[in-house]
N, C-alpha and C positions, 0 to 999 in steps of 0.2 A: 859815418862809418859803422859797420855791422859789429854788434857785440856777441860776443860767443855766450851761449848759455850752458851751464853745467847743472848734472842732478846730482852730483856726487863729486864731495869734497874730501881728500883723504889727507890726515895729518898725521906725524910723528907723534910720540908721546913725550918721552925724555929728551928735555933741550929745546923741543920744538913746542908742543903745547904746553908741556909744564915746565916752570921754571926751575932752579935749583932747589927750591922749598917746596916743591911738588903744589905751587898754587898755579892758576892760571890768571895771567893778566887781563886788564880791564879791555886793553886792546885787542886781544885774542877772543874775549867773551864778545864785544861788540862786532868783531868780524864773524863770529859762530851766529850771531843773532842775524847779521846779514844774509849769510848762507841761509838759514833757515828761512827767513822772510822771501828768499828768492825762490823757495820751494825745492832747494836740494838738500840732499841728505848728507849728514857727517859721519865719516866713518874714521874711528882710531886706528892706525896701526903701529904695531911695537914689537921690538925684538926679546921684551920681557917674557921668560918661561911662562907657559900656562898654570 
């Protein structure tokens, strides 16, 4: 089976990457480490005002 290679992974901030207490879970940190280890970039997307 072919594996798709991604060069960019985008995540929402509130309620997705950040939990209700504004921390990032160990599971999410591990996933982001795998993203970086695979050579992809991580982009944070948010609806927060600038």
